[in-house]
C-alpha positions in Angstrom: 0.0 0.0 0.0 1.1 3.6 -0.6 2.0 5.9 2.2 -0.8 7.1 4.6 -2.4 10.4 3.7 -4.5 12.8 5.7 -7.8 13.1 3.8 -10.7 15.4 4.4 -14.1 14.6 3.1 -16.9 17.1 2.9 -20.6 16.9 1.8 -23.1 19.7 2.5 -25.7 16.9 3.0 -23.9 15.4 6.0 -25.2 14.9 8.7 -28.7 15.8 7.5 -29.7 13.4 4.7 -29.8 9.6 4.0 -29.7 8.9 0.3 -27.4 7.8 -2.5 -25.0 10.7 -2.1 -24.6 9.9 1.6 -24.0 6.2 0.8 -21.4 7.3 -1.8 -19.3 9.6 0.4 -19.4 7.3 3.3 -18.3 4.4 1.1 -15.4 6.6 0.0 -14.5 7.2 3.6 -14.7 3.5 4.5 -12.4 2.5 1.6 -9.9 5.2 2.4 -9.8 4.0 6.1 -9.3 0.4 4.9 -6.3 1.6 2.8 -4.7 3.0 5.9 -5.4 6.7 5.4 -6.4 9.1 8.1 -9.9 10.2 7.2 -11.8 13.2 8.6 -15.4 14.1 7.7 -16.2 17.8 8.0 -19.7 18.6 9.2 -21.6 21.7 8.2 -24.5 23.3 10.0 -25.0 23.9 13.8 -22.4 22.2 16.0 -23.9 19.0 17.6 -23.2 17.5 20.9 -21.1 14.3 21.3 -24.3 12.4 22.1 -26.1 13.7 19.0 -23.1 12.9 16.8 -22.8 9.4 18.2 -26.5 8.8 17.5 -26.1 10.2 13.9 -23.1 7.9 13.2 -25.1 4.9 14.5 -28.0 5.9 12.2 -25.6 6.0 9.2 -24.2 2.6 10.1 -27.7 1.2 10.2 -28.4 2.9 6.9 -25.3 1.4 5.3 -25.3 -1.9 7.1 -21.6 -1.2 7.6 -19.2 0.0 10.4 -17.9 3.6 10.2 -15.1 3.0 12.7 -11.8 4.8 12.2 -13.4 8.0 10.8 -13.0 11.3 12.6 -16.1 13.6 12.5 -15.5 17.3 13.1 -17.2 20.7 12.6 -16.0 22.4 9.4 -16.2 26.1 8.5 -18.3 25.5 5.4 -21.5 27.4 6.4 -22.7 30.5 4.5 -21.4 32.9 7.1 -17.9 31.3 7.2 -15.1 33.3 5.5 -13.0 32.0 2.6 -10.0 32.4 4.8 -11.4 30.0 7.4 -12.0 27.5 4.6 -8.5 27.8 3.4 -7.2 27.4 6.9 -9.2 24.2 7.5 -8.4 22.6 4.2 -4.7 23.3 4.4 -4.1 20.5 6.9 -5.0 17.8 4.4 -3.1 16.0 1.7 -6.4 15.5 -0.2 -9.8 17.2 0.1 -12.7 15.2 -1.4 -15.8 17.3 -2.0 -19.3 16.1 -2.9 -20.6 19.3 -4.4 -24.1 20.7 -4.3 -23.2 23.0 -7.2 -21.4 25.5 -5.0 -17.6 25.9 -5.0 -15.0 27.3 -2.7 -11.2 27.6 -2.4 -9.3 24.7 -0.8 -5.6 24.8 0.2 -5.1 21.0 0.3 -2.3 19.6 -1.7 -4.8 17.8 -4.0 -8.5 18.6 -4.5 -11.1 16.2 -5.8 -14.7 17.1 -6.7 -17.5 14.5 -7.0 -20.5 15.6 -9.0 -23.6 13.5 -8.4 -26.2 15.8 -9.9 -26.6 16.5 -13.7 -26.2 20.3 -13.3 -27.4 21.9 -16.5 -26.9 25.6 -15.8 -23.7 27.4 -17.0 -21.2 28.5 -14.3 -20.7 32.1 -13.3 -17.3 33.7 -13.8 -16.6 33.4 -10.0 -17.5 29.7 -10.2 -15.3 29.1 -13.2 -12.4 30.6 -11.3 -13.0 28.4 -8.3 -13.4 25.3 -10.5 -9.7 25.6 -11.4 -9.0 24.8 -7.8 -10.7 21.4 -8.3 -8.7 19.8 -11.1 -9.7 16.2 -10.4 -13.4 15.8 -11.2 -15.7 12.8 -11.3 -19.4 12.0 -11.7 -21.6 9.1 -10.6 -22.5 8.2 -14.2 -21.8 8.8 -17.9 -25.2 10.5 -18.0 -24.2 13.0 -15.3 -20.8 13.6 -17.0 -22.4 14.3 -20.3 -24.8 16.9 -18.9 -22.3 18.6 -16.6 -19.4 18.7 -19.1 -21.7 20.3 -21.7 -23.1 22.9 -19.3 -19.9 23.8 -17.5 -17.7 23.6 -20.6 -15.1 21.6 -18.7 -13.5 18.1 -19.0 -14.5 15.5 -16.3 -11.8 12.9 -16.2 -13.5 10.1 -14.2 -16.9 8.3 -13.9 -16.9 6.9 -10.3 -19.9 4.6 -10.1 -21.3 4.0 -6.6 -20.2 0.8 -4.9 -22.6 -2.1 -4.4 -21.5 -5.1 -2.3 -24.3 -7.5 -1.5 -24.2 -9.6 1.7 -23.6 -13.1 0.4 -25.3 -14.8 3.4 -28.7 -13.2 2.3 -28.7 -14.5 -1.2 -27.7 -18.0 -0.1 -30.6 -18.5 2.3 -33.6 -16.9 0.7 -35.7 -18.3 -2.2 -37.4 -16.1 -4.8 -41.1 -15.3 -4.4 -43.8 -13.8 -6.5 -42.6 -10.3 -5.6 -42.3 -7.2 -7.7 -40.1 -4.7 -5.7 -39.2 -1.1 -5.7 -37.0 0.7 -3.3 -36.8 4.5 -2.9 -37.8 7.4 -0.8 -41.3 8.8 -1.1 -41.2 12.4 -2.3 -42.5 14.5 -5.3 -39.6 16.9 -5.8 -36.7 16.5 -8.3 -36.1 12.8 -9.2 -39.2 11.4 -7.6 -39.3 7.6 -7.7 -42.9 7.8 -8.9 -44.4 5.1 -6.7 -47.7 6.4 -7.9 -47.0 5.2 -11.4 -45.9 1.8 -10.1 -49.2 1.4 -8.1 -51.1 2.3 -11.2 -49.2 -0.2 -13.3 -49.7 -3.0 -10.9 -53.4 -2.2 -10.5 -53.8 -2.4 -14.3 -52.0 -5.8 -14.4 -54.3 -7.2 -11.7 -57.3 -6.0 -13.6 -56.3 -7.3 -17.1 -54.5 -10.5 -16.1 -56.0 -11.6 -12.7 -55.2 -15.4 -13.2 -51.6 -14.7 -14.2 -51.1 -12.3 -11.3 -52.6 -14.6 -8.7 -50.2 -14.7 -5.7 -48.1 -11.8 -6.9 -47.6 -8.7 -4.8 -45.9 -5.3 -5.2 -43.6 -4.3 -2.4 -42.7 -0.6 -2.0 -39.9 0.2 0.4 -38.5 3.7 1.4 -38.5 6.4 3.9 -41.2 9.0 3.8 -40.1 12.6 3.0 -43.4 13.8 1.7 -46.3 12.6 3.9 -49.0 13.8 1.6 -47.5 12.1 -1.4 -47.0 8.8 0.5 -50.6 9.0 1.8 -51.9 9.4 -1.8 -49.9 6.4 -3.0 -51.2 4.3 -0.1 -54.8 5.4 -0.8 -54.5 4.3 -4.4 -53.2 0.9 -3.3 -55.9 0.2 -0.7 -57.4 -3.3 -0.8 -54.7 -4.5 -3.3 -51.8 -6.9 -2.7 -49.4 -4.0 -2.3 -47.2 -3.7 0.8 -45.4 -0.6 2.2 -42.3 -0.5 4.5 -40.8 2.8 5.6 -38.3 1.9 8.3 -36.5 -1.3 7.5 -32.9 -2.0 8.4 -30.5 -2.4 5.5 -30.3 -6.1 6.1 -34.1 -6.4 5.9 -34.0 -4.5 2.6 -31.4 -6.9 1.3 -33.8 -9.7 2.2 -36.5 -8.2 0.1 -34.1 -7.8 -2.8 -33.3 -11.6 -2.5 -37.1 -12.5 -2.5 -38.0 -10.3 -5.5 -38.1 -11.8 -9.0 -38.7 -8.4 -10.7 -37.5 -5.0 -9.8 -39.5 -1.9 -10.9 -38.3 1.7 -11.1 -40.2 4.7 -12.6 -38.1 7.8 -11.8 -38.1 10.1 -14.8 -41.5 9.2 -16.2 -43.1 12.2 -18.0 -39.8 14.1 -17.8 -37.7 15.3 -20.8 -34.2 14.3 -19.7 -32.7 16.8 -22.1 -34.4 19.9 -20.6 -34.8 18.6 -17.0 -31.9 16.2 -16.4 -32.2 16.7 -12.6 -35.6 14.9 -12.6 -34.5 11.6 -13.9 -32.5 8.9 -12.1 -28.8 10.1 -12.1 -27.5 6.6 -11.5 -29.7 4.1 -9.7 -28.1 2.4 -6.7 -31.3 0.5 -5.7 -31.5 -1.0 -9.2 -27.9 -2.4 -8.9 -28.6 -3.7 -5.4 -31.7 -5.5 -6.7 -29.8 -6.9 -9.7 -27.0 -8.2 -7.4 -29.6 -10.3 -5.7 -30.9 -11.6 -9.0 -34.0 -9.4 -9.5 -34.7 -8.7 -13.1 -34.7 -4.8 -13.7 -37.8 -3.7 -15.6 -37.0 0.0 -15.2 -37.6 3.3 -16.9 -34.9 3.8 -19.5 -33.8 7.3 -18.8 -30.8 9.0 -17.0 -28.3 6.6 -15.7 -30.5 3.5 -15.7 -29.4 2.3 -19.2 -25.8 2.2 -17.9 -26.9 0.3 -14.8 -28.6 -2.5 -16.7 -26.0 -2.7 -19.5 -26.4 -4.0 -23.0 -27.4 -7.5 -22.1 -30.5 -6.4 -20.1 -31.5 -3.3 -22.1 -34.5 -5.1 -23.6 -36.2 -4.8 -20.2 -36.0 -1.0 -20.1 -39.3 0.7 -20.7 -40.3 4.1 -22.1 -44.0 4.0 -21.2 -45.9 2.3 -18.4 -47.7 0.2 -21.0 -44.4 -1.0 -22.3 -43.2 -1.8 -18.7 -46.4 -3.8 -18.0 -46.0 -5.8 -21.2 -42.4 -6.7 -20.4 -43.4 -7.6 -16.9 -46.0 -10.0 -18.2 -43.5 -11.5 -20.6 -41.3 -12.4 -17.6 -44.1 -13.7 -15.5 -45.2 -16.0 -18.4 -41.7 -17.3 -19.0 -39.9 -18.6 -15.9 -36.9 -19.8 -18.0 -36.5 -16.2 -19.3 -36.6 -14.9 -15.7 -33.8 -17.4 -14.7 -31.6 -16.3 -17.6 -32.2 -12.6 -17.0 -31.6 -13.0 -13.2 -28.2 -14.6 -13.9 -27.3 -11.8 -16.3 -28.4 -9.2 -13.7 -26.1 -10.6 -11.1 -23.2 -10.7 -13.6 -23.8 -7.0 -14.5 -24.2 -5.9 -10.9 -20.8 -7.4 -10.1 -19.1 -4.7 -12.3 -20.1 -2.1 -9.6 -18.2 -3.9 -6.9 -15.5 -2.9 -4.4 -12.5 -3.6 -6.6 -13.6 -1.2 -9.4 -14.6 1.5 -6.9 -11.3 1.3 -5.0 -9.2 1.3 -8.2 -10.7 4.6 -9.5 -10.7 6.2 -6.0 -7.0 5.4 -5.6 -6.2 6.9 -9.0 -8.1 10.1 -8.2 -6.4 10.7 -4.8 -3.0 9.9 -6.3 -2.5 6.7 -4.3 -0.8 4.9 -7.2 1.1 2.3 -5.1 -1.8 0.9 -3.1 -2.5 -2.8 -3.4 -5.3 -3.7 -5.7 
């Protein structure tokens, strides 16, 4: 392994949110710790007590299903009222600063600055932003889709695509048999890239109505935290009396168990959205789709944003562009168990390309750790 470096990580979304971006930056932190680096996560917002911080870290460990031991968590001067001098002073202590941007930029005095871009920002940069961008020469996105949108809007090269890491717990897949389950995992909200559980309920309702014998024994399972109570209530109301189950507070291990049970995975983010004019409203990558695939669920998902990259060429026939198309492809699978078995095997093979080895290799390259073991 290369020499140990002092690395500072910062995301404006920590410690407030629990989503794909938080999983990504915490996976970066875990991998850097495992490589022997000294890792610090800078926290924005009001300073929290030791007890509050401990509770938050435990919540993130439950969210990931992984330990976050070995990471130092400290307040960072990254709030709106903090001066650029305080930012320079804080960042100067690090060999590398790794920043998950929300679109804002600031000056860092670290020896090496790396910016991760997880949103397909489509607005041009201001002159001030362009100057600050020079301070972040190592740039990466979470998908080719995001890179295409951002590099065009910002008129800047982005050297790396750093896909999120998915490592399924092997003990789950080995002990659970597939059931007649169509699954979708995602938070319940209407803003930005809504997961459109309302569309999924409508699709399943129509399948039950048109093919009641074929759908006998099948159920739709929707898992995800509620961020919009009104939206979640409306979706539940539309599902009343149907074989549709909702789970809002499962552990990560329990979610993996549902991935293992599901034969088919649905995802509808981006439906009714023009990804050219509103790229923020489609799925930027699709971690849950990869997780489901890693457990052998066949992805019948909306083919916009990063989803085509996720499923790959061998499974692209299961992408859909309209709900009617998605329902037809779902019925094809239900009617043909052999086809499900073949697609399930291919899904696991494709998901393996988003594993730890690839994630670490690109990460080491970006931080300049060229001599670490692979």
